[in-house]
PDB file of N, CA, C and O in Angstrom:
ATOM      1  N   UNK A   1    -133.221-266.081  83.730  1.00  0.00           N
ATOM      2  CA  UNK A   1    -133.717-265.474  82.526  1.00  0.00           C
ATOM      3  C   UNK A   1    -134.627-266.479  81.834  1.00  0.00           C
ATOM      4  O   UNK A   1    -134.324-267.671  81.764  1.00  0.00           O
ATOM      5  N   UNK A   2    -135.729-265.984  81.332  1.00  0.00           N
ATOM      6  CA  UNK A   2    -136.687-266.818  80.603  1.00  0.00           C
ATOM      7  C   UNK A   2    -136.896-266.194  79.231  1.00  0.00           C
ATOM      8  O   UNK A   2    -137.157-264.997  79.115  1.00  0.00           O
ATOM      9  N   UNK A   3    -136.778-267.016  78.195  1.00  0.00           N
ATOM     10  CA  UNK A   3    -137.000-266.550  76.833  1.00  0.00           C
ATOM     11  C   UNK A   3    -138.162-267.332  76.244  1.00  0.00           C
ATOM     12  O   UNK A   3    -138.141-268.562  76.213  1.00  0.00           O
ATOM     13  N   UNK A   4    -139.167-266.618  75.781  1.00  0.00           N
ATOM     14  CA  UNK A   4    -140.349-267.239  75.184  1.00  0.00           C
ATOM     15  C   UNK A   4    -140.520-266.707  73.770  1.00  0.00           C
ATOM     16  O   UNK A   4    -140.358-265.511  73.527  1.00  0.00           O
ATOM     17  N   UNK A   5    -140.844-267.585  72.849  1.00  0.00           N
ATOM     18  CA  UNK A   5    -141.088-267.167  71.470  1.00  0.00           C
ATOM     19  C   UNK A   5    -142.568-267.396  71.171  1.00  0.00           C
ATOM     20  O   UNK A   5    -143.109-268.482  71.380  1.00  0.00           O
ATOM     21  N   UNK A   6    -143.204-266.328  70.672  1.00  0.00           N
ATOM     22  CA  UNK A   6    -144.573-266.449  70.196  1.00  0.00           C
ATOM     23  C   UNK A   6    -144.533-266.333  68.681  1.00  0.00           C
ATOM     24  O   UNK A   6    -143.450-266.238  68.103  1.00  0.00           O
ATOM     25  N   UNK A   7    -145.659-266.339  68.042  1.00  0.00           N
ATOM     26  CA  UNK A   7    -145.663-266.252  66.581  1.00  0.00           C
ATOM     27  C   UNK A   7    -145.191-264.892  66.074  1.00  0.00           C
ATOM     28  O   UNK A   7    -144.739-264.784  64.934  1.00  0.00           O
ATOM     29  N   UNK A   8    -145.289-263.858  66.902  1.00  0.00           N
ATOM     30  CA  UNK A   8    -144.937-262.520  66.421  1.00  0.00           C
ATOM     31  C   UNK A   8    -143.842-261.813  67.218  1.00  0.00           C
ATOM     32  O   UNK A   8    -143.451-260.701  66.865  1.00  0.00           O
ATOM     33  N   UNK A   9    -143.337-262.439  68.290  1.00  0.00           N
ATOM     34  CA  UNK A   9    -142.334-261.754  69.094  1.00  0.00           C
ATOM     35  C   UNK A   9    -141.556-262.731  69.972  1.00  0.00           C
ATOM     36  O   UNK A   9    -141.934-263.891  70.133  1.00  0.00           O
ATOM     37  N   UNK A  10    -140.477-262.233  70.526  1.00  0.00           N
ATOM     38  CA  UNK A  10    -139.698-262.974  71.510  1.00  0.00           C
ATOM     39  C   UNK A  10    -139.795-262.199  72.815  1.00  0.00           C
ATOM     40  O   UNK A  10    -139.528-260.998  72.850  1.00  0.00           O
ATOM     41  N   UNK A  11    -140.173-262.880  73.878  1.00  0.00           N
ATOM     42  CA  UNK A  11    -140.321-262.246  75.186  1.00  0.00           C
ATOM     43  C   UNK A  11    -139.157-262.705  76.064  1.00  0.00           C
ATOM     44  O   UNK A  11    -138.931-263.903  76.239  1.00  0.00           O
ATOM     45  N   UNK A  12    -138.418-261.729  76.615  1.00  0.00           N
ATOM     46  CA  UNK A  12    -137.286-262.024  77.485  1.00  0.00           C
ATOM     47  C   UNK A  12    -137.607-261.483  78.871  1.00  0.00           C
ATOM     48  O   UNK A  12    -137.873-260.292  79.036  1.00  0.00           O
ATOM     49  N   UNK A  13    -137.580-262.351  79.851  1.00  0.00           N
ATOM     50  CA  UNK A  13    -137.820-261.941  81.231  1.00  0.00           C
ATOM     51  C   UNK A  13    -136.512-262.100  81.994  1.00  0.00           C
ATOM     52  O   UNK A  13    -135.913-263.176  82.004  1.00  0.00           O
ATOM     53  N   UNK A  14    -136.072-261.003  82.641  1.00  0.00           N
ATOM     54  CA  UNK A  14    -134.823-261.027  83.382  1.00  0.00           C
ATOM     55  C   UNK A  14    -135.049-260.575  84.814  1.00  0.00           C
ATOM     56  O   UNK A  14    -136.043-259.924  85.134  1.00  0.00           O
ATOM     57  N   UNK A  15    -134.108-260.934  85.659  1.00  0.00           N
ATOM     58  CA  UNK A  15    -134.163-260.552  87.065  1.00  0.00           C
ATOM     59  C   UNK A  15    -133.991-259.041  87.200  1.00  0.00           C
ATOM     60  O   UNK A  15    -133.251-258.441  86.420  1.00  0.00           O
ATOM     61  N   UNK A  16    -134.644-258.423  88.152  1.00  0.00           N
ATOM     62  CA  UNK A  16    -134.466-256.985  88.371  1.00  0.00           C
ATOM     63  C   UNK A  16    -133.061-256.644  88.872  1.00  0.00           C
ATOM     64  O   UNK A  16    -132.709-255.468  88.959  1.00  0.00           O
ATOM     65  N   UNK A  17    -132.264-257.642  89.197  1.00  0.00           N
ATOM     66  CA  UNK A  17    -130.889-257.409  89.648  1.00  0.00           C
ATOM     67  C   UNK A  17    -129.952-257.104  88.480  1.00  0.00           C
ATOM     68  O   UNK A  17    -128.802-256.724  88.695  1.00  0.00           O
ATOM     69  N   UNK A  18    -130.429-257.266  87.256  1.00  0.00           N
ATOM     70  CA  UNK A  18    -129.610-257.004  86.077  1.00  0.00           C
ATOM     71  C   UNK A  18    -129.328-255.507  85.978  1.00  0.00           C
ATOM     72  O   UNK A  18    -130.219-254.685  86.192  1.00  0.00           O
ATOM     73  N   UNK A  19    -128.080-255.158  85.653  1.00  0.00           N
ATOM     74  CA  UNK A  19    -127.681-253.763  85.490  1.00  0.00           C
ATOM     75  C   UNK A  19    -128.516-253.106  84.388  1.00  0.00           C
ATOM     76  O   UNK A  19    -128.511-253.572  83.248  1.00  0.00           O
ATOM     77  N   UNK A  20    -129.222-252.042  84.715  1.00  0.00           N
ATOM     78  CA  UNK A  20    -130.134-251.398  83.768  1.00  0.00           C
ATOM     79  C   UNK A  20    -129.398-250.814  82.563  1.00  0.00           C
ATOM     80  O   UNK A  20    -129.892-250.916  81.440  1.00  0.00           O
ATOM     81  N   UNK A  21    -128.240-250.209  82.768  1.00  0.00           N
ATOM     82  CA  UNK A  21    -127.495-249.605  81.664  1.00  0.00           C
ATOM     83  C   UNK A  21    -127.024-250.680  80.679  1.00  0.00           C
ATOM     84  O   UNK A  21    -127.159-250.517  79.466  1.00  0.00           O
ATOM     85  N   UNK A  22    -126.479-251.761  81.198  1.00  0.00           N
ATOM     86  CA  UNK A  22    -126.037-252.849  80.333  1.00  0.00           C
ATOM     87  C   UNK A  22    -127.200-253.455  79.570  1.00  0.00           C
ATOM     88  O   UNK A  22    -127.077-253.755  78.382  1.00  0.00           O
ATOM     89  N   UNK A  23    -128.313-253.634  80.234  1.00  0.00           N
ATOM     90  CA  UNK A  23    -129.493-254.193  79.579  1.00  0.00           C
ATOM     91  C   UNK A  23    -130.002-253.247  78.496  1.00  0.00           C
ATOM     92  O   UNK A  23    -130.421-253.694  77.428  1.00  0.00           O
ATOM     93  N   UNK A  24    -129.969-251.934  78.767  1.00  0.00           N
ATOM     94  CA  UNK A  24    -130.407-250.955  77.771  1.00  0.00           C
ATOM     95  C   UNK A  24    -129.521-251.019  76.533  1.00  0.00           C
ATOM     96  O   UNK A  24    -130.016-250.889  75.414  1.00  0.00           O
ATOM     97  N   UNK A  25    -128.226-251.218  76.718  1.00  0.00           N
ATOM     98  CA  UNK A  25    -127.324-251.346  75.574  1.00  0.00           C
ATOM     99  C   UNK A  25    -127.685-252.559  74.729  1.00  0.00           C
ATOM    100  O   UNK A  25    -127.668-252.494  73.499  1.00  0.00           O
ATOM    101  N   UNK A  26    -128.006-253.646  75.379  1.00  0.00           N
ATOM    102  CA  UNK A  26    -128.433-254.847  74.649  1.00  0.00           C
ATOM    103  C   UNK A  26    -129.713-254.574  73.883  1.00  0.00           C
ATOM    104  O   UNK A  26    -129.841-254.973  72.725  1.00  0.00           O
ATOM    105  N   UNK A  27    -130.659-253.902  74.512  1.00  0.00           N
ATOM    106  CA  UNK A  27    -131.926-253.591  73.857  1.00  0.00           C
ATOM    107  C   UNK A  27    -131.709-252.642  72.671  1.00  0.00           C
ATOM    108  O   UNK A  27    -132.356-252.782  71.634  1.00  0.00           O
ATOM    109  N   UNK A  28    -130.804-251.684  72.830  1.00  0.00           N
ATOM    110  CA  UNK A  28    -130.491-250.772  71.725  1.00  0.00           C
ATOM    111  C   UNK A  28    -129.918-251.549  70.545  1.00  0.00           C
ATOM    112  O   UNK A  28    -130.253-251.271  69.393  1.00  0.00           O
ATOM    113  N   UNK A  29    -129.053-252.523  70.832  1.00  0.00           N
ATOM    114  CA  UNK A  29    -128.481-253.335  69.760  1.00  0.00           C
ATOM    115  C   UNK A  29    -129.562-254.160  69.063  1.00  0.00           C
ATOM    116  O   UNK A  29    -129.561-254.272  67.837  1.00  0.00           O
ATOM    117  N   UNK A  30    -130.473-254.732  69.825  1.00  0.00           N
ATOM    118  CA  UNK A  30    -131.574-255.490  69.234  1.00  0.00           C
ATOM    119  C   UNK A  30    -132.457-254.582  68.386  1.00  0.00           C
ATOM    120  O   UNK A  30    -132.937-254.983  67.326  1.00  0.00           O
ATOM    121  N   UNK A  31    -132.667-253.372  68.856  1.00  0.00           N
ATOM    122  CA  UNK A  31    -133.428-252.372  68.093  1.00  0.00           C
ATOM    123  C   UNK A  31    -132.738-252.101  66.759  1.00  0.00           C
ATOM    124  O   UNK A  31    -133.378-252.060  65.708  1.00  0.00           O
ATOM    125  N   UNK A  32    -131.416-251.917  66.821  1.00  0.00           N
ATOM    126  CA  UNK A  32    -130.623-251.693  65.609  1.00  0.00           C
ATOM    127  C   UNK A  32    -130.768-252.868  64.638  1.00  0.00           C
ATOM    128  O   UNK A  32    -130.962-252.660  63.440  1.00  0.00           O
ATOM    129  N   UNK A  33    -130.675-254.091  65.144  1.00  0.00           N
ATOM    130  CA  UNK A  33    -130.823-255.268  64.284  1.00  0.00           C
ATOM    131  C   UNK A  33    -132.191-255.297  63.612  1.00  0.00           C
ATOM    132  O   UNK A  33    -132.300-255.619  62.429  1.00  0.00           O
ATOM    133  N   UNK A  34    -133.226-254.963  64.364  1.00  0.00           N
ATOM    134  CA  UNK A  34    -134.576-254.962  63.802  1.00  0.00           C
ATOM    135  C   UNK A  34    -134.732-253.883  62.736  1.00  0.00           C
ATOM    136  O   UNK A  34    -135.312-254.128  61.678  1.00  0.00           O
ATOM    137  N   UNK A  35    -134.217-252.702  63.013  1.00  0.00           N
ATOM    138  CA  UNK A  35    -134.339-251.584  62.067  1.00  0.00           C
ATOM    139  C   UNK A  35    -133.585-251.872  60.776  1.00  0.00           C
ATOM    140  O   UNK A  35    -134.083-251.587  59.687  1.00  0.00           O
ATOM    141  N   UNK A  36    -132.388-252.434  60.893  1.00  0.00           N
ATOM    142  CA  UNK A  36    -131.548-252.646  59.718  1.00  0.00           C
ATOM    143  C   UNK A  36    -131.816-253.964  59.002  1.00  0.00           C
ATOM    144  O   UNK A  36    -131.237-254.214  57.945  1.00  0.00           O
ATOM    145  N   UNK A  37    -132.669-254.800  59.545  1.00  0.00           N
ATOM    146  CA  UNK A  37    -132.890-256.123  58.944  1.00  0.00           C
ATOM    147  C   UNK A  37    -133.473-256.050  57.533  1.00  0.00           C
ATOM    148  O   UNK A  37    -133.276-256.967  56.736  1.00  0.00           O
ATOM    149  N   UNK A  38    -134.178-254.983  57.223  1.00  0.00           N
ATOM    150  CA  UNK A  38    -134.802-254.858  55.904  1.00  0.00           C
ATOM    151  C   UNK A  38    -134.050-253.882  55.004  1.00  0.00           C
ATOM    152  O   UNK A  38    -134.505-253.566  53.905  1.00  0.00           O
ATOM    153  N   UNK A  39    -132.911-253.411  55.469  1.00  0.00           N
ATOM    154  CA  UNK A  39    -132.138-252.433  54.699  1.00  0.00           C
ATOM    155  C   UNK A  39    -131.475-253.094  53.499  1.00  0.00           C
ATOM    156  O   UNK A  39    -131.019-254.236  53.569  1.00  0.00           O
ATOM    157  N   UNK A  40    -131.431-252.359  52.405  1.00  0.00           N
ATOM    158  CA  UNK A  40    -130.727-252.844  51.228  1.00  0.00           C
ATOM    159  C   UNK A  40    -129.431-252.066  51.025  1.00  0.00           C
ATOM    160  O   UNK A  40    -128.749-252.239  50.015  1.00  0.00           O
ATOM    161  N   UNK A  41    -129.096-251.214  51.984  1.00  0.00           N
ATOM    162  CA  UNK A  41    -127.864-250.434  51.909  1.00  0.00           C
ATOM    163  C   UNK A  41    -126.658-251.362  52.060  1.00  0.00           C
ATOM    164  O   UNK A  41    -126.695-252.346  52.798  1.00  0.00           O
ATOM    165  N   UNK A  42    -125.605-251.024  51.349  1.00  0.00           N
ATOM    166  CA  UNK A  42    -124.374-251.802  51.430  1.00  0.00           C
ATOM    167  C   UNK A  42    -123.394-251.099  52.366  1.00  0.00           C
ATOM    168  O   UNK A  42    -123.623-249.961  52.775  1.00  0.00           O
ATOM    169  N   UNK A  43    -122.315-251.778  52.698  1.00  0.00           N
ATOM    170  CA  UNK A  43    -121.279-251.154  53.520  1.00  0.00           C
ATOM    171  C   UNK A  43    -120.690-249.957  52.786  1.00  0.00           C
ATOM    172  O   UNK A  43    -120.358-248.948  53.408  1.00  0.00           O
ATOM    173  N   UNK A  44    -120.558-250.064  51.471  1.00  0.00           N
ATOM    174  CA  UNK A  44    -120.050-248.951  50.675  1.00  0.00           C
ATOM    175  C   UNK A  44    -120.964-247.730  50.788  1.00  0.00           C
ATOM    176  O   UNK A  44    -120.483-246.602  50.891  1.00  0.00           O
ATOM    177  N   UNK A  45    -122.284-247.955  50.769  1.00  0.00           N
ATOM    178  CA  UNK A  45    -123.246-246.861  50.961  1.00  0.00           C
ATOM    179  C   UNK A  45    -123.040-246.200  52.324  1.00  0.00           C
ATOM    180  O   UNK A  45    -123.030-244.974  52.434  1.00  0.00           O
ATOM    181  N   UNK A  46    -122.877-247.024  53.355  1.00  0.00           N
ATOM    182  CA  UNK A  46    -122.684-246.497  54.707  1.00  0.00           C
ATOM    183  C   UNK A  46    -121.378-245.707  54.797  1.00  0.00           C
ATOM    184  O   UNK A  46    -121.330-244.650  55.426  1.00  0.00           O
ATOM    185  N   UNK A  47    -120.327-246.218  54.170  1.00  0.00           N
ATOM    186  CA  UNK A  47    -119.041-245.523  54.188  1.00  0.00           C
ATOM    187  C   UNK A  47    -119.130-244.166  53.489  1.00  0.00           C
ATOM    188  O   UNK A  47    -118.590-243.175  53.980  1.00  0.00           O
ATOM    189  N   UNK A  48    -119.810-244.125  52.346  1.00  0.00           N
ATOM    190  CA  UNK A  48    -119.968-242.863  51.622  1.00  0.00           C
ATOM    191  C   UNK A  48    -120.763-241.851  52.449  1.00  0.00           C
ATOM    192  O   UNK A  48    -120.413-240.672  52.493  1.00  0.00           O
ATOM    193  N   UNK A  49    -121.818-242.307  53.096  1.00  0.00           N
ATOM    194  CA  UNK A  49    -122.615-241.419  53.940  1.00  0.00           C
ATOM    195  C   UNK A  49    -121.778-240.896  55.098  1.00  0.00           C
ATOM    196  O   UNK A  49    -121.838-239.709  55.417  1.00  0.00           O
ATOM    197  N   UNK A  50    -121.001-241.763  55.729  1.00  0.00           N
ATOM    198  CA  UNK A  50    -120.137-241.336  56.837  1.00  0.00           C
ATOM    199  C   UNK A  50    -119.126-240.303  56.368  1.00  0.00           C
ATOM    200  O   UNK A  50    -118.882-239.313  57.057  1.00  0.00           O
ATOM    201  N   UNK A  51    -118.529-240.529  55.187  1.00  0.00           N
ATOM    202  CA  UNK A  51    -117.571-239.561  54.644  1.00  0.00           C
ATOM    203  C   UNK A  51    -118.234-238.209  54.395  1.00  0.00           C
ATOM    204  O   UNK A  51    -117.662-237.163  54.702  1.00  0.00           O
ATOM    205  N   UNK A  52    -119.437-238.236  53.839  1.00  0.00           N
ATOM    206  CA  UNK A  52    -120.165-236.995  53.563  1.00  0.00           C
ATOM    207  C   UNK A  52    -120.482-236.246  54.856  1.00  0.00           C
ATOM    208  O   UNK A  52    -120.317-235.028  54.934  1.00  0.00           O
ATOM    209  N   UNK A  53    -120.937-236.978  55.865  1.00  0.00           N
ATOM    210  CA  UNK A  53    -121.248-236.344  57.149  1.00  0.00           C
ATOM    211  C   UNK A  53    -120.002-235.753  57.782  1.00  0.00           C
ATOM    212  O   UNK A  53    -120.042-234.653  58.333  1.00  0.00           O
ATOM    213  N   UNK A  54    -118.879-236.490  57.702  1.00  0.00           N
ATOM    214  CA  UNK A  54    -117.635-235.973  58.271  1.00  0.00           C
ATOM    215  C   UNK A  54    -117.176-234.717  57.542  1.00  0.00           C
ATOM    216  O   UNK A  54    -116.718-233.769  58.180  1.00  0.00           O
ATOM    217  N   UNK A  55    -117.290-234.693  56.229  1.00  0.00           N
ATOM    218  CA  UNK A  55    -116.907-233.503  55.463  1.00  0.00           C
ATOM    219  C   UNK A  55    -117.775-232.313  55.845  1.00  0.00           C
ATOM    220  O   UNK A  55    -117.265-231.210  56.037  1.00  0.00           O
ATOM    221  N   UNK A  56    -119.075-232.527  55.957  1.00  0.00           N
ATOM    222  CA  UNK A  56    -119.985-231.442  56.334  1.00  0.00           C
ATOM    223  C   UNK A  56    -119.670-230.930  57.736  1.00  0.00           C
ATOM    224  O   UNK A  56    -119.675-229.723  57.977  1.00  0.00           O
ATOM    225  N   UNK A  57    -119.395-231.859  58.665  1.00  0.00           N
ATOM    226  CA  UNK A  57    -119.078-231.456  60.033  1.00  0.00           C
ATOM    227  C   UNK A  57    -117.800-230.636  60.042  1.00  0.00           C
ATOM    228  O   UNK A  57    -117.728-229.597  60.698  1.00  0.00           O
ATOM    229  N   UNK A  58    -116.780-231.106  59.309  1.00  0.00           N
ATOM    230  CA  UNK A  58    -115.498-230.417  59.293  1.00  0.00           C
ATOM    231  C   UNK A  58    -115.639-229.018  58.693  1.00  0.00           C
ATOM    232  O   UNK A  58    -115.033-228.067  59.186  1.00  0.00           O
ATOM    233  N   UNK A  59    -116.436-228.892  57.630  1.00  0.00           N
ATOM    234  CA  UNK A  59    -116.651-227.590  57.008  1.00  0.00           C
ATOM    235  C   UNK A  59    -117.278-226.619  58.012  1.00  0.00           C
ATOM    236  O   UNK A  59    -116.892-225.451  58.067  1.00  0.00           O
ATOM    237  N   UNK A  60    -118.221-227.085  58.789  1.00  0.00           N
ATOM    238  CA  UNK A  60    -118.911-226.223  59.764  1.00  0.00           C
ATOM    239  C   UNK A  60    -118.059-225.919  61.002  1.00  0.00           C
ATOM    240  O   UNK A  60    -118.244-224.881  61.637  1.00  0.00           O
ATOM    241  N   UNK A  61    -117.123-226.820  61.352  1.00  0.00           N
ATOM    242  CA  UNK A  61    -116.402-226.683  62.608  1.00  0.00           C
ATOM    243  C   UNK A  61    -114.901-226.421  62.452  1.00  0.00           C
ATOM    244  O   UNK A  61    -114.182-226.333  63.447  1.00  0.00           O
ATOM    245  N   UNK A  62    -114.438-226.300  61.236  1.00  0.00           N
ATOM    246  CA  UNK A  62    -113.002-226.111  60.975  1.00  0.00           C
ATOM    247  C   UNK A  62    -112.429-224.938  61.757  1.00  0.00           C
ATOM    248  O   UNK A  62    -111.345-225.040  62.330  1.00  0.00           O
ATOM    249  N   UNK A  63    -113.154-223.826  61.781  1.00  0.00           N
ATOM    250  CA  UNK A  63    -112.638-222.626  62.431  1.00  0.00           C
ATOM    251  C   UNK A  63    -112.464-222.783  63.935  1.00  0.00           C
ATOM    252  O   UNK A  63    -111.748-221.990  64.546  1.00  0.00           O
ATOM    253  N   UNK A  64    -113.080-223.753  64.536  1.00  0.00           N
ATOM    254  CA  UNK A  64    -112.902-223.988  65.968  1.00  0.00           C
ATOM    255  C   UNK A  64    -111.550-224.631  66.274  1.00  0.00           C
ATOM    256  O   UNK A  64    -111.058-224.546  67.400  1.00  0.00           O
ATOM    257  N   UNK A  65    -110.945-225.282  65.260  1.00  0.00           N
ATOM    258  CA  UNK A  65    -109.711-226.019  65.478  1.00  0.00           C
ATOM    259  C   UNK A  65    -108.485-225.389  64.802  1.00  0.00           C
ATOM    260  O   UNK A  65    -107.362-225.536  65.283  1.00  0.00           O
ATOM    261  N   UNK A  66    -108.709-224.694  63.693  1.00  0.00           N
ATOM    262  CA  UNK A  66    -107.613-224.071  62.957  1.00  0.00           C
ATOM    263  C   UNK A  66    -107.805-222.567  62.993  1.00  0.00           C
ATOM    264  O   UNK A  66    -108.823-222.040  62.544  1.00  0.00           O
ATOM    265  N   UNK A  67    -106.814-221.895  63.533  1.00  0.00           N
ATOM    266  CA  UNK A  67    -106.934-220.434  63.650  1.00  0.00           C
ATOM    267  C   UNK A  67    -105.761-219.764  62.982  1.00  0.00           C
ATOM    268  O   UNK A  67    -105.676-218.536  62.971  1.00  0.00           O
TER     269      UNK A  67
END
């Protein structure tokens, strides 16, 4: 593996023998870090959003589980 840093990016060169799925997961995580690096949201904000989404999902899908 070779890692090079330029003024605007980091270049990672890996062997083609690397598992593609595992590498994609790493890239997805790096993508997440880049996207969230400028976020001002707090963990409390994220928790509230998750609770709201879960409530909305449950309201729409309740009848599939409770009869």
